[in-house]
MIDO-984582 format. One line per field, with one value per residue: residue in three letters; z, x, y of N, C-alpha, C in turn; chain; residue number from 1. Coordinates in Angstrom, 3 decimals. Each point is the difference from the previous one (the first is absolute). Last residue first. Example, Ala and Ser with C-alpha at 12.3 -4.5 7.8 and 13.67 -1.06 7.14 Angstrom:
2
code	SER,ALA
n.up	7.080,-0.070
n.east	12.850,0.290
n.north	-2.250,-5.720
ca.up	0.060,0.000
ca.east	0.820,-0.890
ca.north	1.190,1.190
c.up	0.730,0.000
c.east	-0.770,0.900
c.north	1.090,1.200
unit	A,A
pos	2,1
end
This chain:
81
code	VAL,SER,GLY,ALA,LEU,ILE,ARG,ASN,ASP,GLY,PRO,CYS,ALA,VAL,ASP,ILE,VAL,THR,VAL,SER,LYS,GLN,GLN,LYS,ASP,ILE,LEU,VAL,LEU,ASP,PRO,LYS,ARG,HIS,LYS,ILE,SER,ASN,ASP,CYS,GLN,ILE,MET,PHE,ASP,TRP,LEU,LEU,LYS,THR,SER,GLU,ASN,GLU,SER,VAL,SER,GLU,PRO,GLN,HIS,GLU,TYR,TRP,LYS,GLU,HIS,HIS,GLU,LEU,GLN,TYR,LYS,ARG,CYS,LEU,GLU,TRP,HIS,ILE,MET
n.up	32.792,-0.627,-0.664,-3.575,-3.534,-4.756,-4.112,-4.163,-3.768,-4.915,-4.681,-5.128,-4.541,-5.068,-2.945,-3.760,-1.832,-3.420,-2.675,-3.591,-3.080,-2.124,-3.877,-0.646,3.633,1.928,3.572,1.689,3.227,2.404,0.805,-0.298,1.177,3.743,0.221,-1.416,-1.731,-2.596,-2.823,-1.797,-2.016,0.616,-0.959,0.632,1.235,-1.313,-1.624,-2.873,-1.961,-2.546,-2.914,-4.576,0.426,1.840,3.009,0.881,1.608,0.173,2.140,0.284,1.573,1.369,4.204,0.490,-3.645,-4.223,-2.551,-2.134,-1.675,1.094,2.359,4.771,3.782,-0.358,0.812,4.425,2.286,-0.713,2.390,4.339,0.776
n.east	10.653,-4.086,-4.918,-3.072,1.770,1.277,-0.367,-2.034,2.096,2.400,0.057,0.405,1.697,2.062,2.693,1.666,2.869,1.079,2.677,0.928,0.020,-3.746,-2.352,-0.626,-1.275,-0.852,-0.803,-0.386,-1.308,0.680,5.190,4.964,4.790,3.071,4.399,4.522,5.045,1.702,-1.081,-5.154,-5.527,-4.979,-4.786,-5.433,-5.076,-2.491,0.286,-0.989,0.616,-1.225,-0.772,-1.465,-1.869,-0.678,0.725,1.796,-0.587,-5.222,-5.066,-5.370,-5.559,-4.733,-1.839,-0.752,-2.957,-0.050,4.655,4.836,4.840,1.769,0.040,0.522,-2.774,-1.586,2.971,0.962,-3.020,0.407,3.298,-1.018,-2.541
n.north	-2.249,-2.688,1.192,-2.147,-3.717,-2.694,-2.647,1.442,2.726,-0.030,3.295,1.600,3.186,2.271,3.812,4.008,4.664,4.409,4.411,4.595,4.170,2.458,-1.212,-4.737,-3.926,-5.185,-4.415,-5.439,-4.741,-4.122,-1.193,-2.048,-1.030,-2.895,-1.833,2.712,1.999,4.483,3.516,-0.302,-0.714,-2.289,-2.990,-0.712,0.083,3.980,5.649,4.853,5.466,5.200,3.880,-1.263,-4.888,-5.593,-5.023,-5.389,-4.344,-1.020,-1.353,-0.560,0.747,-0.197,1.506,4.798,2.705,2.060,-0.939,1.552,3.090,4.908,4.569,1.466,-1.278,-4.504,-3.494,-1.020,-2.791,-4.688,-2.362,-1.271,-3.835
ca.up	-0.243,0.238,1.295,0.426,1.076,1.006,1.114,0.805,1.392,0.750,1.206,0.958,1.027,0.869,0.345,0.856,0.134,1.265,0.047,1.309,0.096,1.265,0.014,-0.925,-0.503,-0.499,-0.754,-0.126,-0.957,-0.561,0.786,-0.784,-0.780,-0.039,-0.156,1.025,0.036,0.935,-0.169,0.964,-0.235,-0.132,0.553,-1.037,0.163,0.980,-0.066,1.184,-0.245,1.117,1.258,-0.184,-0.912,-0.225,-0.546,-0.282,0.632,-0.931,-0.107,-0.009,-0.412,-1.290,0.104,0.559,1.324,0.747,-0.154,1.076,-0.412,-0.634,-1.315,-0.999,0.337,-0.163,-1.449,-0.558,0.415,-0.732,-1.377,0.045,-0.009
ca.east	1.195,1.192,0.614,-0.159,-0.940,0.474,0.635,-1.047,0.049,-0.637,0.676,-1.067,0.251,-1.118,0.114,-1.073,0.039,-0.608,-0.350,0.014,1.282,0.601,-0.012,0.969,-0.607,1.008,-0.646,0.910,-0.313,-1.329,-1.103,-1.232,-0.108,-1.412,-0.853,-1.038,-0.792,0.446,1.446,0.830,1.443,0.681,1.367,1.036,0.728,-0.632,0.577,-0.318,0.242,0.137,0.361,1.064,-0.465,0.710,-1.085,0.337,1.307,1.104,1.155,1.155,1.303,0.288,0.131,1.296,-0.189,-0.948,-1.421,-0.575,-1.037,0.580,-0.564,0.972,0.476,-1.083,-0.271,1.088,-0.177,-1.164,0.413,0.900,-0.820
ca.north	0.811,-0.783,0.303,1.384,0.184,0.970,-0.741,-0.616,0.443,-1.051,-0.495,-0.240,-1.025,-0.258,-1.378,-0.436,-1.435,-0.450,-1.428,-0.629,-0.715,0.441,1.445,0.531,1.243,0.939,1.040,1.149,1.018,-0.240,0.541,-0.140,1.228,0.378,-1.176,0.066,-1.241,-1.012,-0.121,0.748,-0.188,1.263,-0.015,0.170,-1.248,-0.913,-1.356,-0.793,-1.429,-0.933,0.676,1.030,1.034,1.281,0.871,1.397,0.232,-0.269,0.900,-0.907,0.547,-0.548,-1.441,-0.387,-0.582,0.836,-0.385,-0.773,-0.942,-1.167,-0.248,0.491,1.337,0.983,0.093,0.780,1.402,0.538,0.188,1.138,1.176
c.up	1.222,-0.193,0.305,1.400,0.380,1.041,1.067,1.153,0.873,1.473,0.696,1.242,0.908,0.986,1.070,0.227,1.014,-0.027,1.370,-0.138,1.395,0.193,1.248,0.005,-0.890,-0.645,-0.387,-0.927,-0.021,-1.113,-0.674,0.810,-0.943,-0.684,-0.193,-0.256,1.185,-0.047,0.857,-0.322,0.967,-0.177,-0.307,0.678,-1.012,0.006,1.078,-0.223,1.322,-0.485,1.131,1.317,-0.052,-0.913,-0.126,-0.611,-0.183,0.722,-1.033,-0.181,0.118,-0.548,-1.357,0.012,0.483,1.453,0.806,-0.331,1.180,-0.325,-0.782,-1.438,-1.101,0.210,-0.254,-1.499,-0.599,0.344,-0.800,-1.463,0.004
c.east	0.531,1.288,1.267,0.604,-0.080,-1.081,0.558,0.575,-1.072,0.033,-0.816,0.649,-1.192,0.354,-1.064,0.146,-1.089,-0.019,-0.560,-0.430,0.145,1.373,0.686,0.085,1.045,-0.774,1.052,-0.706,1.093,-0.329,-1.359,-1.158,-1.226,-0.150,-1.481,-0.968,-0.969,-0.903,0.575,1.478,0.762,1.511,0.728,1.365,1.140,0.795,-0.640,0.497,-0.291,0.335,0.354,0.467,1.103,-0.799,0.614,-1.209,0.428,1.318,1.005,1.248,1.093,1.384,0.209,0.193,1.330,-0.170,-0.869,-1.442,-0.459,-1.136,0.758,-0.417,0.885,0.522,-1.106,-0.195,1.065,-0.225,-1.125,0.451,0.868
c.north	0.600,0.810,-0.790,0.173,1.469,0.218,0.908,-0.793,-0.661,0.328,-1.084,-0.599,-0.094,-1.112,-0.285,-1.505,-0.395,-1.500,-0.302,-1.464,-0.597,-0.607,0.538,1.537,0.670,1.175,1.054,0.995,1.076,0.976,-0.232,0.546,-0.031,1.353,0.380,-1.114,0.113,-1.215,-1.089,-0.178,0.908,-0.254,1.314,0.047,-0.104,-1.305,-0.864,-1.412,-0.736,-1.386,-0.980,0.614,1.067,0.902,1.374,0.692,1.451,0.261,-0.475,0.874,-1.077,0.416,-0.684,-1.512,-0.532,-0.487,0.951,-0.381,-0.872,-0.990,-1.101,-0.315,0.596,1.396,1.021,0.173,0.911,1.465,0.662,0.322,1.269
unit	A,A,A,A,A,A,A,A,A,A,A,A,A,A,A,A,A,A,A,A,A,A,A,A,A,A,A,A,A,A,A,A,A,A,A,A,A,A,A,A,A,A,A,A,A,A,A,A,A,A,A,A,A,A,A,A,A,A,A,A,A,A,A,A,A,A,A,A,A,A,A,A,A,A,A,A,A,A,A,A,A
pos	81,80,79,78,77,76,75,74,73,72,71,70,69,68,67,66,65,64,63,62,61,60,59,58,57,56,55,54,53,52,51,50,49,48,47,46,45,44,43,42,41,40,39,38,37,36,35,34,33,32,31,30,29,28,27,26,25,24,23,22,21,20,19,18,17,16,15,14,13,12,11,10,9,8,7,6,5,4,3,2,1
end
């Protein structure tokens, strides 16, 4: 759904309904590039270099890396700190 929302916001190709959207590895127009599950090339050897989403704003010349995580905090007891 995050990919779909970013496609809508930046006028990239997407379906009308979020649940029908199939993310492409690379979605691009003249102002924005969106990478999904894409290996990032690095100078150094980095094992984990495949973030969930990378948003490249060509006009602002900026990059936003989005890595989604769902913490497993159901085993933490309240007041145990």
